C-alpha positions, 0 to 999 in steps of 0.5 A, spaced: 426 512 795 431 515 790 438 515 793 441 520 788 444 526 791 440 532 790 445 536 786 444 531 780 438 534 777 442 541 777 448 537 774 444 533 769 442 539 765 449 542 765 452 536 762 446 536 756 448 543 754 455 541 754 457 540 746 459 533 745 465 535 742 467 539 748 470 534 753 475 535 758 482 535 754 478 540 749 476 545 755 483 545 758 487 546 751 482 551 749 483 555 756 491 554 755 491 557 748 487 563 751 492 564 756 498 564 752 495 568 746 493 573 751 501 574 752 504 572 746 500 578 742 503 583 746 510 580 747 510 580 739 510 588 739 514 588 746 520 585 743 520 589 737 520 595 741 525 593 746 530 592 740 528 599 737 528 602 744 535 600 745 537 604 738 536 598 734 534 599 727 530 594 722 535 590 721 536 588 728 529 587 729 529 582 724 535 579 727 532 578 733 525 575 730 530 570 726 533 568 732 527 565 734 525 562 728 531 559 726 531 554 732 524 553 731 526 550 724 532 546 726 528 542 731 521 542 729 522 535 725 525 532 732 519 535 736 514 532 731 517 525 732 518 526 740 511 528 740 508 521 737 513 517 741 512 520 748 506 523 752 504 529 748 502 533 754 509 532 757 512 535 751 507 541 751 509 542 759 516 542 758 516 547 752 511 551 756 516 551 762 522 553 757 518 559 754 516 561 761 524 562 763 526 565 757 521 570 757 522 572 764 529 573 763 528 577 757 523 581 761 528 582 767 534 584 762 529 590 759 526 592 765 533 592 768 536 596 763 539 596 756 539 589 754 545 587 748 542 585 742 546 578 742 542 577 749 535 578 746 537 574 740 539 568 745 533 568 749 529 569 743 532 562 740 531 559 747 523 561 746 523 558 739 526 552 741 521 551 746 516 552 740 519 547 736 517 541 741 510 545 743 507 546 736 507 539 733 505 536 740 499 541 741 496 540 734 496 532 735 493 533 742 488 538 739 486 533 733 486 527 738 481 531 743 475 531 738 472 526 733 466 525 729 462 530 724 463 536 729 470 536 728 470 542 724 466 546 729 470 544 734 476 547 731 473 553 729 470 554 736 478 553 739 480 558 734 475 563 735 477 563 743 484 563 741 484 569 736 479 572 741 485 572 746 490 574 741 485 580 740 485 582 747 492 581 748 494 585 741 490 591 743 492 591 751 500 589 749 500 595 744 497 600 750 502 597 755 508 598 751 506 605 750 504 606 757 509 602 761 514 599 756 516 593 753 519 589 759 513 589 763 509 586 757 514 580 756 513 579 764 506 578 763 507 573 757 512 569 762 506 569 767 501 566 761 506 561 759 506 558 767 499 558 767 498 555 760 503 549 762 499 548 769 493 547 765 496 542 760 499 538 766 492 536 767 491 533 760 488 526 760 492 521 754 489 515 757 485 514 750 491 515 746 494 508 744 501 506 747 506 507 741 511 502 740 518 504 740 519 502 732 525 503 729 528 509 732 527 517 731 530 516 724 525 511 722 519 515 725 521 521 721 521 517 715 514 514 716 512 522 717 515 524 710 512 518 707 505 520 710 507 527 707 510 527 701 505 522 697 499 527 697 500 533 693 495 537 696 499 537 702 506 538 700 504 544 695 500 548 700 506 547 705 510 550 699 506 555 698 506 557 705 513 557 706 513 563 701 507 566 704 509 566 712 516 568 710 513 575 707 508 576 711 512 575 717 517 579 715 512 585 713 509 584 720 515 583 725 520 588 721 516 593 717 510 594 721 513 596 727 517 601 723 512 604 719 508 605 725 514 608 728 515 613 722 508 614 720 502 611 724 504 614 731 508 608 734 506 602 738 499 603 740 496 604 733 500 598 731 497 594 736 490 596 734 492 594 727 494 587 729 488 587 734 484 588 728 487 582 724 485 578 730 478 580 730 477 578 723 480 571 725 474 571 731 469 573 725 472 568 720 472 562 726 465 564 728 463 563 720 466 557 720 462 554 726 456 554 721 459 554 714 462 547 711 465 548 704 464 541 701 471 543 697 475 544 703 482 546 700 479 550 694 475 555 699 481 555 704 486 557 698 482 562 695 481 566 702 489 566 702 489 572 697 487 577 702 493 576 706 497 580 700 493 586 702 496 588 709 503 589 706 500 593 700 497 597 706 503 598 709 507 600 703 502 606 701 501 607 707 494 607 709 491 611 715 490 607 721 483 606 720 484 603 713 489 599 715 485 596 721 480 595 716 484 591 711 487 587 717 480 585 719 478 582 712 485 579 711 484 576 718 477 573 717 479 570 710 485 566 713 481 563 718 477 560 713 483 557 710 485 555 717 479 551 719 479 548 713 486 546 713 485 543 720 479 539 718 482 536 712 488 534 716 484 531 722 480 527 716 486 524 712 491 523 717 492 517 722 492 519 729 499 516 731 502 520 725 499 527 727 505 530 730 510 528 725 505 530 719 504 537 723 512 537 724 513 537 717 507 542 716 510 547 721 517 546 718 515 547 711 511 553 712 516 557 717 523 554 713 524 561 710 522 565 715 529 566 718 532 568 712 526 573 710 526 576 717 534 577 717 534 580 710 528 585 711 533 590 713 538 589 707 532 589 702 529 595 705 536 599 704 537 596 697 530 597 694 526 601 699 521 600 704 515 601 700 518 597 694 520 591 699 512 591 702 509 591 695 514 585 693 511 581 699 504 583 697 506 580 689 509 574 692 503 572 696 498 573 690 503 569 685 504 563 689 497 562 691 495 562 684 500 557 683 497 552 688 490 553 685 493 549 679 494 543 683 488 538 682 488 535 688 487 542 692 481 544 688 478 537 689 479 534 696 472 534 698 469 534 705 466 527 707 459 527 709 460 520 713 463 520 720 469 516 720 474 514 725 479 520 727 485 520 723 483 514 719 482 515 712 475 512 709 476 506 704 472 511 699 477 516 697 475 522 696 477 526 689 484 529 689 486 525 696 490 521 692 493 521 685 493 515 680 500 513 682 498 511 689 500 517 693 501 516 700 502 522 705 499 529 706 501 535 710 501 543 710 
């Protein structure tokens, strides 16, 4: 007589229908990312309008944005080394706790009355510090949670869920800011960090080999640098994105809310525009679950060009409907790059160096953001808002065209054979290393 529980027959089909790459860690990471993106997109709008509601101008908005990004830049490399040395899920939970506390304090100040500029800058800086430790740990944890030829699809599905939550968060956040004020939106973001941290506490790291202490933190950073700097496709794309992220960040965090206030009708329309961008990223992620371009970085880099379009649309400025259409297309395009980039890192980087390489990636990509956001206000005074936005658009086009001149970017090829996660196969693909025996990669 069969002694198996009667529920096993029902459970088995569920297990069979579940994709092989959607394991426990992947599911928890996806659920936590949904929670944080629901809150953070609304908080991005809320923080800008919290400054404007106290009588601040574009320069003040830029200072608050820069205050968040500066510690993110300062502590990223340390965060990457720590995440490759300690259990990554513990680093993620600690960072989420700091983000929760800082956003809750920010919300309390805004709801209670008129917060001072220095208070908003200080709390934003605490949130940026948490992100500096969270980002490398999270990227390393995600990449170690999937393996095999379906990694690209897994990353696309993760990003689709994340951006889908961002879509809802941006639209809802903009509406909530207009209806009940920015303080309550910041409170929702604090709650979202609490939920996400609780989920990430249950991540399983038993499959990740214990890391030897090695030569200390500086030695770990040097290893990560060697892994990064020796591969031209890594550092050139990171250099490209140091400019792209800076100018797009200035346009979105500073000029966007100002154009929305003066020409589009306020926080609600701007929230719709940001939501359209997120809708585009969902569509791009859905596309990448099916499309697997052979030349990963060539296809991805070509899709960076449309990131110039939102700045140009704000410079005109286009009506809300057309602005949303531009944001939709740019979101779809950049997601092709995002999935291709994660696939390239997963394919090329050893697992025990993922967080350090990710830290150099993040560091290079956002290093210029504090300067760009802080200078956005003075640039508007010196050149005018329209000229500044056109300048942002031109810079995106120029640096993207430049990176396509690098052979390794054009030639790095997707491997068709499954390889061990994060370990380079012996048959190096064209462009993954140059004739000088290059080592690392990043971006």
